[in-house]
C-alpha positions in Angstrom: 19.0 25.9 5.9 18.0 26.5 9.4 16.3 23.4 10.8 15.8 24.5 14.3 12.3 24.1 15.9 9.9 26.7 14.5 12.0 27.5 11.4 10.5 27.4 8.0 11.8 27.5 4.4 9.2 30.1 3.6 10.3 33.7 4.3 8.3 36.5 2.9 5.9 39.1 4.4 2.3 38.5 4.5 0.2 40.5 2.1 -3.2 42.1 2.5 -6.0 39.5 2.3 -8.2 41.7 0.1 -9.3 40.9 -3.4 -7.9 43.2 -6.0 -4.7 43.9 -4.0 -1.5 41.8 -4.0 -1.8 38.1 -3.2 -1.8 37.1 0.5 1.1 34.8 1.3 0.1 31.6 3.1 3.6 30.6 4.2 4.6 33.1 6.9 4.2 33.0 10.7 1.5 35.7 10.6 -0.8 33.4 8.6 0.1 30.4 10.7 -0.7 32.2 14.0 -4.3 33.0 12.9 -5.4 31.5 9.6 -9.1 31.8 10.4 -8.9 35.6 10.5 -7.5 35.4 6.9 -10.2 33.0 5.8 -12.9 35.3 7.2 -11.5 38.3 5.4 -11.2 36.4 2.2 -14.8 35.2 2.5 -16.1 38.8 3.2 -14.9 39.7 -0.3 -15.9 36.6 -2.3 -15.8 32.9 -2.5 -12.1 32.7 -3.6 -9.0 34.9 -3.3 -5.6 35.2 -4.9 -2.8 33.8 -2.8 1.0 33.2 -2.9 1.9 29.6 -1.8 5.7 30.3 -1.8 7.8 33.0 -3.3 6.9 33.2 -7.0 4.1 30.6 -6.7 0.7 32.2 -7.2 -2.7 30.4 -7.0 -6.4 31.0 -6.1 -7.8 29.7 -2.9 -11.5 28.7 -2.7 -12.9 29.5 0.8 -16.6 28.9 0.5 -18.1 25.4 1.1 -20.5 25.2 -1.8 -17.9 26.6 -4.2 -15.4 24.1 -2.9 -17.8 21.2 -3.7 -18.4 22.6 -7.2 -14.7 22.4 -7.9 -14.1 19.0 -6.2 -17.1 17.3 -7.9 -16.6 18.5 -11.5 -13.6 16.9 -13.0 -14.7 17.8 -16.5 -14.0 21.4 -15.7 -11.4 21.2 -13.0 -8.5 18.8 -13.8 -5.9 17.5 -11.3 -3.1 16.9 -13.9 -0.3 19.3 -12.8 1.2 19.2 -16.3 -1.5 21.8 -17.1 0.2 24.3 -14.8 1.1 27.1 -17.2 3.5 29.0 -14.9 5.5 25.8 -14.2 5.7 24.9 -17.9 6.9 28.4 -18.8 9.6 28.4 -16.2 8.0 31.0 -13.9 8.1 28.7 -10.9 11.5 28.1 -9.2 12.5 24.5 -9.5 13.7 24.5 -5.9 10.5 25.9 -4.6 9.5 24.1 -1.4 5.9 23.5 -2.6 6.9 21.6 -5.7 7.1 18.2 -4.1 3.4 18.7 -3.1 2.3 20.1 -6.4 4.4 18.8 -9.3 3.0 16.1 -11.5 3.6 12.4 -10.6 1.9 9.5 -12.4 -0.2 8.6 -9.4 -4.0 8.8 -8.7 -3.6 12.2 -7.1 -2.4 14.0 -10.3 -4.4 12.1 -12.9 -7.9 12.3 -14.4 -10.4 10.1 -16.3 -9.7 6.5 -17.1 -6.0 6.7 -16.0 -7.1 8.0 -12.6 -9.7 5.2 -12.3 -7.0 2.6 -13.1 -4.5 3.9 -10.6 -7.1 4.6 -7.9 -8.5 1.0 -8.2 -5.1 -0.4 -7.6 -4.6 1.8 -4.6 -8.1 1.3 -3.0 -8.1 -2.5 -3.5 -4.6 -2.8 -2.1 -5.6 -0.7 0.9 -8.7 -2.9 1.2 -6.4 -5.8 2.0 -5.2 -4.3 5.2 -6.3 -6.2 8.2 -7.6 -3.8 10.8 -6.6 -6.0 13.8 -3.0 -6.2 12.4 -3.0 -2.5 11.7 -4.0 -1.7 15.3 -1.3 -4.1 16.6 1.3 -2.4 14.4 0.4 1.1 15.7 0.5 -0.1 19.3 3.9 -1.8 18.8 5.4 1.3 17.3 3.8 3.5 19.9 5.2 1.3 22.7 8.7 1.6 21.1 8.5 5.4 20.9 7.0 5.9 24.4 9.9 3.9 25.8 12.3 6.4 24.3 11.0 9.2 26.5 9.0 7.8 29.4 12.0 7.8 31.8 12.5 11.5 31.3 9.2 12.8 32.6 8.9 15.2 29.7 8.5 15.0 25.9 7.6 16.8 22.8 4.5 14.7 21.7 4.9 16.0 18.2 8.6 15.4 17.5 8.9 12.4 19.8 5.6 10.7 19.0 3.1 12.0 16.5 5.7 12.8 13.8 7.6 9.5 14.0 4.7 7.1 14.5 3.2 7.4 10.9 6.7 7.4 9.3 7.6 4.1 11.0 4.1 2.7 10.4 4.4 3.2 6.6 7.7 1.5 6.6 5.9 -1.4 8.1 2.9 -1.2 5.7 5.3 -1.0 2.7 7.4 -3.9 3.9 10.6 -1.9 4.1 13.9 -3.6 5.2 16.0 -1.6 7.6 18.2 0.5 5.3 15.5 1.4 2.9 13.2 2.3 5.7 15.8 4.6 7.3 16.3 6.5 4.1 12.6 6.7 3.4 12.0 8.1 6.9 14.8 10.7 6.4 13.7 11.8 2.9 10.0 12.1 3.6 10.7 14.1 6.8 12.9 16.5 4.9 10.3 17.0 2.2 7.5 17.7 4.7 9.8 20.1 6.5 11.0 21.8 3.3 14.6 21.0 3.9 16.8 20.5 0.8 13.8 19.2 -1.1 15.6 18.4 -4.3 18.1 16.1 -2.6 15.4 14.6 -0.5 13.2 13.9 -3.5 16.1 12.2 -5.3 16.8 10.0 -2.2 13.1 9.2 -1.9 12.9 8.1 -5.6 16.0 6.0 -5.2 15.0 4.1 -2.1 11.4 3.5 -3.4 12.7 2.1 -6.7 14.9 -0.2 -4.7 11.9 -1.3 -2.6 9.9 -2.0 -5.8 12.7 -4.1 -7.3 13.0 -6.0 -4.0 9.3 -6.7 -3.7 9.2 -7.9 -7.3 11.8 -10.5 -6.4 10.5 -11.2 -2.8 6.8 -10.3 -2.4 5.3 -10.2 1.0 2.1 -9.3 2.9 2.5 -5.6 2.4 1.0 -2.8 0.3 4.0 -2.7 -2.1 3.6 -6.3 -3.0 -0.2 -6.0 -3.4 0.2 -3.0 -5.7 2.7 -5.1 -7.8 0.3 -8.0 -7.9 -2.7 -5.9 -8.9 -4.3 -6.6 -12.3 -3.7 -2.9 -13.2 -0.2 -4.0 -14.1 1.6 -0.9 -12.7 5.0 -0.1 -14.2 7.9 0.5 -11.7 7.6 4.3 -12.1 3.8 4.1 -11.4 4.4 1.9 -8.4 7.0 4.2 -7.0 4.6 7.2 -7.3 1.6 5.4 -5.8 3.8 4.8 -2.8 4.9 8.4 -2.7 1.2 9.5 -2.8 0.3 7.1 -0.1 3.1 8.2 2.2 2.5 11.8 1.5 -1.2 11.6 2.1 -0.7 9.4 5.2 2.2 10.9 7.1 1.8 14.7 7.3 -2.0 14.6 7.8 -1.7 11.7 10.3 0.8 13.4 12.5 -1.2 16.6 12.5 -4.4 14.8 13.3 -2.8 13.0 16.2 -1.0 16.1 17.6 -3.9 18.5 17.1 -6.3 16.1 18.8 -3.9 15.6 21.7 -3.6 19.4 22.1 -7.3 19.7 22.3 -7.6 16.9 24.9 -4.8 18.4 27.0 -6.0 22.0 26.9 -8.3 21.8 29.9 -7.1 23.7 32.9 -7.8 20.8 35.1 -5.9 18.3 33.0 -6.6 15.3 30.9 -8.3 13.2 33.6 -10.9 15.8 34.3 -11.4 16.6 30.6 -12.0 12.9 29.7 -14.3 12.6 32.7 -16.5 15.3 31.3 -17.1 13.3 28.1 -14.3 14.3 25.7 -13.8 11.0 24.0 -10.9 10.5 21.6 -13.5 10.1 18.8 -15.0 13.5 19.8 -11.6 15.1 19.7 -10.8 13.8 16.3 -14.1 15.0 14.9 -13.5 18.4 16.4 -10.1 18.6 14.8 -11.4 17.5 11.4 -13.9 20.4 11.6 -11.8 23.1 13.2 -8.1 22.4 12.6 -8.0 19.9 9.7 -4.5 18.5 9.3 -4.3 19.5 5.7 -5.9 22.9 5.6 -5.4 24.0 2.0 -4.7 21.6 -0.9 -6.4 19.6 -3.6 -4.9 21.6 -6.4 -7.1 21.8 -9.5 -6.5 23.4 -12.9 -9.5 24.9 -14.8 -9.6 23.4 -18.3 -10.8 26.8 -19.6 -11.5 30.2 -18.1 -14.3 29.6 -15.6 -16.6 32.0 -13.7 -17.0 30.8 -10.2 -19.6 32.9 -8.4 -18.1 36.1 -9.9 -14.5 35.1 -9.6 -12.7 34.3 -12.9 -10.5 31.3 -12.6 -8.0 31.3 -15.5 -7.3 28.2 -17.4 -4.2 26.2 -16.4 -3.7 28.1 -13.1 -3.6 26.4 -9.7 -6.9 26.5 -7.8 -6.7 25.1 -4.2 -9.4 24.2 -1.9 -9.3 25.5 1.7 -10.8 22.7 3.6 -10.4 24.7 6.8 -12.2 27.8 5.4 -15.0 25.7 3.9 -15.5 24.0 7.2 -15.9 27.3 8.9 -18.3 28.7 6.3 -21.2 30.4 8.1 -23.6 28.6 5.8 -22.8 25.4 7.7 -24.1 26.7 11.0 -26.4 23.7 11.6 -23.9 21.1 10.6 -21.2 22.8 12.7 -23.4 22.9 15.8 -23.6 19.1 15.7 -20.2 18.5 14.2 -21.9 16.4 11.6 -19.3 14.0 10.2 -20.9 14.1 6.7 -20.5 17.8 6.1 -16.9 18.7 6.7 -14.4 18.5 3.8 -11.3 17.3 5.7 -11.3 14.1 3.7 -12.1 15.9 0.4 -15.0 15.1 -1.9 -15.7 13.9 -5.4 -13.6 11.4 -7.4 -10.4 12.2 -5.5 -11.9 11.8 -2.0 -9.4 10.3 0.4 -9.3 6.5 -0.1 -7.8 5.8 3.3 -10.3 7.6 5.6 -11.1 4.5 7.7 -7.5 3.3 8.3 -6.4 6.9 8.9 -8.9 7.4 11.7 -8.1 4.0 13.2 -4.4 4.9 13.3 -5.0 8.2 15.0 -7.5 6.7 17.4 -5.1 3.9 18.4 -2.1 6.1 18.7 -3.9 8.6 21.0 -5.5 6.0 23.2 -2.1 4.3 23.6 -0.3 7.4 24.8 -3.2 8.4 27.1 -3.5 5.0 28.7 0.3 4.5 29.0 1.0 8.0 30.3 -2.2 8.9 32.1 -1.0 12.1 33.8 0.1 14.0 30.7 0.0 17.8 31.2 0.8 20.5 28.8 4.2 22.2 29.6 2.9 25.5 28.2 -0.5 27.3 28.2 -2.6 26.2 25.1 -2.4 29.7 23.8 1.4 29.6 23.8 1.8 26.7 21.4 3.4 27.5 18.1 2.0 26.6 14.7 4.4 25.7 11.9 4.3 28.1 8.9 3.3 26.6 5.6 0.5 26.9 3.0 -0.9 23.4 3.1 -1.0 22.2 6.7 -2.3 23.0 10.1 0.6 21.8 12.1 2.2 22.4 15.5 5.9 23.2 15.9 5.9 21.2 19.1 3.7 19.8 21.8 5.7 19.9 25.1 4.3 17.9 28.0 5.2 16.8 31.5 4.3 13.6 33.2 5.4 11.2 36.0 8.6 9.5 34.8 8.4 5.7 34.8 10.7 2.8 33.7 10.7 1.8 30.1 8.6 -1.4 29.7 11.0 -3.3 27.4 14.6 -3.1 26.3 14.6 -0.5 23.5 17.6 -1.9 21.8 19.0 -5.4 21.4 21.4 -6.5 24.3 24.4 -6.4 21.9 23.8 -2.8 21.0 22.5 -0.7 23.9 21.6 2.9 22.9 21.0 6.0 24.9 17.6 7.6 25.0 17.2 10.0 22.1 17.0 13.8 22.8 13.9 15.8 22.0 15.8 17.3 19.0 16.7 14.0 17.5 15.7 14.0 13.8 13.8 11.0 12.3 16.9 9.6 10.6 19.0 9.9 13.7 18.0 7.1 16.1 20.4 6.9 19.0 23.8 5.7 18.0 24.6 2.2 19.3 27.6 1.4 21.6 29.4 -1.7 20.6 32.1 -3.8 22.2 35.5 -2.3 21.4 36.6 -5.6 19.7 33.9 -5.1 17.1 34.4 -2.9 14.0 32.6 0.4 14.0 29.1 0.0 12.6 26.9 2.5 10.8 24.6 4.5 13.0 21.1 3.1 12.8 18.1 5.1 11.9 14.7 4.9 13.6 13.3 2.1 11.5 16.3 -0.3 11.7 16.5 0.4 15.4 12.8 -0.5 15.8 13.3 -3.7 13.8 16.1 -4.7 16.1 13.6 -4.7 19.0 10.5 -6.2 17.3 11.9 -8.3 14.5 8.7 -7.8 12.4 
């Protein structure tokens, strides 16, 4: 599969976004280039529309704010358990479909309902509640320092691939308490799943390394989320533990990288540069709020399954068929004019709503805020290398994600050694994948060692 920048595992033409005609595909470059046009056309013909998420995967997308709340806040009529998905049960969805890792059932609090959901969610929220915000900020800054040192001497970088993409991946290795080898494999497999690359193999590797991590933390608990989930009174089984970790990483990595990159794009889009833009009052907090309203990192998701045929404002939602919420379309609903004018934090749906509302809103915002402030303060003369209108958006039905965010700046020396003295490594190229940290050069008298991944290379520097 082509893994070059801008490539996508989805490859079908975009249909006509009109109700009553064939489903509109949400996975091609045409939709990615201007999703708001599609949402507006959907909304002109009703509050929901038929869509195709990937070849052979049909669903309904809710695009109106009030209707979205009706679905999100009524679990008795709209279930989250993906085992209800009729087309998947009947073999009408390809098992290698790139959307299955994001939609197929796992025993975690994202795909459960009722008392089981409450049990699992309590374990997750109370474990997240043990995070120390000071330590979290320090961890983000430490990882940011490491990543910035990899490109600061070049005078150019891709702030998506070199920074926003890698930072949350490495951070979750830290939060989960991963040793080097497990963290390298976790970084590689999660990146492949998000990029739709060989998802069956990546999912197998993800399962294997997380089960190893759970077994390790049962033997050697630490001050990390994995250990806290194991110790929680909910008494999670190994399979449940593994899938809570999958959910946390899935909900934390792709949205986080898009939030960071989309906010940086906004702040760098002024013709007079970042210094002038910040001088006119564009605070990082303002940029984050703007993105959550206008370019939410996860644009379309929260898959629900009607428990029976349901009429939603004149649109019939068939039982056991996927119904997705368009957070992006709901946020741009003309009915929210007043709230949009003030960018009221309480009205947008970027964090969801109802019993499945994001449990990590506060730490997610803290991570993005810290990461953006760190790069802007460390590299104060960042300038976009392309016009803002020329940036590319990565095709895919769920996210609002950049392909890359190229920038220029004044080159400067790295502030610390980026590898241990015994294993000096070259600076990674812009196309280095998350599992391919720079290969170390060793003394010829030593045996050849396995190439380190990003996480184990980071641990060599910080010994955390």
